[in-house]
C-alpha positions as CSV (number, residue, x, y, z in Angstrom):
1,X,-0.7,0.2,0.0
2,X,3.1,2.2,0.2
3,X,2.4,3.1,-3.6
4,X,-1.2,4.1,-2.9
5,X,0.3,6.5,0.2
6,X,2.3,8.2,-2.4
7,X,-0.5,9.2,-4.7
8,X,-1.4,12.4,-4.6
9,X,-5.0,12.4,-5.1
10,X,-7.7,14.6,-3.6
11,X,-11.1,12.9,-2.8
12,X,-12.7,15.7,-5.0
13,X,-10.3,14.8,-7.8
14,X,-11.3,11.0,-7.2
15,X,-15.0,11.6,-7.5
16,X,-14.0,13.4,-10.8
17,X,-12.0,10.4,-12.4
18,X,-14.6,8.1,-11.3
19,X,-17.4,10.2,-13.1
20,X,-15.4,10.5,-15.9
21,X,-14.8,6.7,-16.1
22,X,-18.5,6.2,-15.8
23,X,-19.6,8.3,-18.6
24,X,-16.7,7.1,-20.7
25,X,-17.9,3.6,-20.1
26,X,-21.5,4.6,-20.9
27,X,-20.6,6.3,-24.6
28,X,-18.5,3.3,-25.5
29,X,-21.1,0.6,-24.4
30,X,-23.7,2.5,-26.7
31,X,-21.1,2.7,-29.5
32,X,-20.2,-1.2,-29.3
33,X,-23.7,-1.9,-28.8
34,X,-24.5,-1.3,-32.6
35,X,-22.7,-4.5,-33.2
36,X,-24.2,-8.1,-32.8
37,X,-21.8,-10.8,-32.5
38,X,-22.4,-14.5,-32.5
39,X,-22.2,-15.7,-28.7
40,X,-19.4,-18.3,-28.8
41,X,-21.0,-20.1,-31.9
42,X,-24.5,-20.9,-30.4
43,X,-26.3,-18.7,-32.8
44,X,-27.6,-16.7,-29.9
45,X,-26.8,-13.0,-30.7
46,X,-25.3,-10.7,-28.2
47,X,-24.8,-7.0,-28.2
48,X,-21.0,-5.6,-28.1
49,X,-22.0,-3.1,-25.1
50,X,-21.9,-5.9,-23.0
51,X,-18.4,-6.4,-23.0
52,X,-18.5,-3.3,-20.7
53,X,-21.2,-3.6,-19.0
54,X,-19.7,-5.2,-15.4
55,X,-17.4,-2.3,-15.3
56,X,-20.2,0.5,-15.0
57,X,-21.5,-1.5,-12.3
58,X,-18.3,-2.0,-10.5
59,X,-17.9,1.4,-10.6
60,X,-21.1,2.3,-9.4
61,X,-20.5,0.0,-6.4
62,X,-17.3,1.7,-5.8
63,X,-18.7,5.4,-6.1
64,X,-21.5,4.3,-3.9
65,X,-19.8,2.8,-1.5
66,X,-17.3,5.5,-1.0
67,X,-19.3,8.7,-1.7
68,X,-22.9,7.5,-0.7
69,X,-25.8,7.4,-2.3
70,X,-26.8,11.1,-3.1
71,X,-23.5,11.4,-5.0
72,X,-23.9,8.2,-6.9
73,X,-27.3,9.4,-8.4
74,X,-24.9,12.8,-9.4
75,X,-22.6,10.7,-11.6
76,X,-25.6,9.0,-13.1
77,X,-27.2,11.9,-13.9
78,X,-23.7,13.2,-15.6
79,X,-23.1,9.9,-17.1
80,X,-26.7,10.5,-19.0
81,X,-26.1,14.1,-20.3
82,X,-22.6,13.6,-21.3
83,X,-24.3,10.8,-23.1
84,X,-26.6,13.1,-24.6
85,X,-24.1,15.1,-25.8
86,X,-21.9,12.4,-27.6
87,X,-25.1,11.5,-29.4
88,X,-26.4,15.0,-30.3
89,X,-23.0,15.3,-31.9
90,X,-22.9,12.1,-34.0
91,X,-26.5,12.8,-35.0
92,X,-25.7,16.3,-36.1
93,X,-22.3,14.9,-38.5
94,X,-24.5,12.2,-39.7
95,X,-26.7,15.1,-41.3
96,X,-24.0,16.8,-42.8
97,X,-23.4,16.4,-46.5
98,X,-20.6,14.1,-47.2
99,X,-17.4,15.5,-48.6
100,X,-16.1,14.8,-52.1
101,X,-14.9,11.7,-52.2
102,X,-15.6,10.5,-49.0
103,X,-17.9,7.5,-49.5
104,X,-18.6,5.9,-46.3
105,X,-21.4,8.2,-45.5
106,X,-23.9,4.8,-46.1
107,X,-21.7,2.8,-43.8
108,X,-21.8,5.7,-41.1
109,X,-25.6,5.9,-41.4
110,X,-25.9,2.2,-41.1
111,X,-24.4,2.2,-37.9
112,X,-25.3,5.4,-36.5
113,X,-28.9,5.2,-37.5
114,X,-29.3,2.3,-35.5
115,X,-28.2,4.0,-32.4
116,X,-31.7,5.9,-31.7
117,X,-33.2,2.9,-30.2
118,X,-30.0,1.8,-28.7
119,X,-29.5,5.1,-27.2
120,X,-33.1,5.4,-25.6
121,X,-32.8,2.1,-24.8
122,X,-29.7,2.4,-23.1
123,X,-30.2,5.7,-21.1
124,X,-33.5,4.6,-19.5
125,X,-32.0,1.3,-18.6
126,X,-28.8,2.5,-17.2
127,X,-30.3,5.2,-15.0
128,X,-33.2,2.9,-14.0
129,X,-30.8,0.2,-13.3
130,X,-28.0,2.3,-11.5
131,X,-30.0,4.0,-9.5
132,X,-32.1,1.0,-8.3
133,X,-28.8,-0.6,-8.1
134,X,-27.3,2.1,-5.7
135,X,-30.2,2.1,-3.7
136,X,-30.4,-1.5,-2.9
137,X,-26.6,-1.6,-2.3
138,X,-27.2,1.2,0.5
139,X,-29.9,-0.4,1.9
140,X,-27.8,-3.9,2.5
141,X,-25.1,-2.1,3.9
142,X,-27.4,-0.5,6.2
143,X,-28.6,-4.1,7.4
144,X,-25.6,-6.0,7.6
145,X,-23.8,-2.9,9.4
146,X,-21.3,-2.4,6.5
147,X,-20.3,-5.9,6.9
148,X,-19.4,-8.3,3.7
149,X,-19.2,-6.0,0.6
150,X,-20.0,-8.9,-1.4
151,X,-23.3,-9.3,-0.2
152,X,-24.4,-5.7,-1.1
153,X,-22.2,-5.6,-4.5
154,X,-23.9,-9.2,-5.5
155,X,-27.3,-8.4,-4.0
156,X,-27.6,-5.1,-5.8
157,X,-26.2,-6.2,-9.1
158,X,-29.3,-9.1,-9.0
159,X,-31.5,-6.4,-8.9
160,X,-30.0,-3.7,-11.0
161,X,-28.6,-5.9,-14.0
162,X,-32.2,-7.3,-14.2
163,X,-34.2,-3.8,-14.4
164,X,-31.3,-3.0,-16.7
165,X,-31.3,-6.0,-19.3
166,X,-35.1,-6.5,-19.7
167,X,-35.2,-2.4,-20.2
168,X,-32.6,-2.2,-22.6
169,X,-33.2,-5.4,-24.4
170,X,-36.8,-4.8,-24.9
171,X,-36.6,-1.0,-26.3
172,X,-33.5,-1.8,-28.2
173,X,-33.8,-5.0,-29.7
174,X,-37.6,-5.9,-29.8
175,X,-39.1,-6.6,-33.7
176,X,-35.4,-6.3,-34.9
177,X,-34.5,-10.1,-34.0
178,X,-36.4,-12.9,-33.6
179,X,-38.2,-14.2,-30.6
180,X,-35.7,-17.0,-29.9
181,X,-33.1,-14.7,-30.4
182,X,-34.4,-11.8,-28.3
183,X,-35.3,-14.3,-25.2
184,X,-31.5,-15.5,-26.0
185,X,-29.9,-12.2,-25.6
186,X,-31.9,-11.2,-22.7
187,X,-31.1,-14.7,-20.7
188,X,-27.5,-14.5,-21.9
189,X,-27.2,-10.4,-21.4
190,X,-28.3,-11.4,-17.9
191,X,-26.6,-14.1,-16.5
192,X,-23.6,-13.2,-18.1
193,X,-23.4,-10.0,-16.3
194,X,-23.9,-11.4,-13.0
195,X,-21.2,-14.2,-13.9
196,X,-18.7,-11.2,-15.1
197,X,-19.2,-9.1,-11.9
198,X,-18.9,-12.1,-9.6
199,X,-16.1,-13.1,-11.3
200,X,-15.0,-9.2,-10.9
201,X,-15.5,-9.4,-7.4
202,X,-11.8,-9.1,-6.5
203,X,-11.2,-6.2,-8.6
204,X,-14.4,-4.5,-6.9
205,X,-12.6,-5.1,-3.7
206,X,-9.5,-3.8,-4.5
207,X,-10.8,-0.5,-6.2
208,X,-12.6,0.1,-3.1
209,X,-9.5,-0.4,-0.7
210,X,-7.8,1.5,-3.0
211,X,-10.4,4.4,-3.1
212,X,-10.8,4.5,0.7
213,X,-6.8,4.6,1.2
214,X,-6.7,7.8,-1.2
215,X,-10.0,9.5,0.6
216,X,-8.0,8.3,3.9
217,X,-4.7,10.2,3.0
218,X,-6.7,12.7,1.7
219,X,-8.3,13.3,5.0
220,X,-5.3,12.8,7.0
221,X,-3.1,15.6,5.1
222,X,-6.0,18.1,5.0
223,X,-6.0,17.5,9.1
224,X,-2.3,18.0,9.4
225,X,-2.5,21.3,7.2
226,X,-5.1,22.2,9.5
227,X,-3.1,21.2,12.5
228,X,0.0,22.8,11.2
């Protein structure tokens, strides 16, 4: 932990970094979600955005654990706003007339043109799932009196992931794929998200411990300066 003790990051800077990471993960996930791929040769489709999904919930859990429910909601709404900015910019670019010699307009529209449903589904699912995840997280923390981090991480994910997956999959893909593919996508997405977050539980623990140490060091430094 000696290296962490040398890191000069304030609590406010840490909050800003985690907020930026959350917004970035959401934006990249929306872009990646425009590609569907075969789930390991099963014939069932999976959207590319699911690759980063566990990361968004790890960040959400870390932020809620360190900063509490109110600040977690601020991060969620900030990420929401930043995604709106990105989507608006991409849409405006799509409307601009292609330049002479640039022949990729159709390809651009094929991907970006699919984004409205992806974006609407993603944003509604993200806000609903993340806020519910944070709420359940703090409630479990209250019940367990701050013990057993894994219980609140996995318990909140079971609820948040379910709401997120159902909302996103329904809005983004219903009617664009077969019923079997839709059900398969929904089940695979939910199960793999839970498995992913379970496998990455040590990462969540590590991030929480590092962030707590950074906050602790910042408070000690402030206390020392005030005392001096």
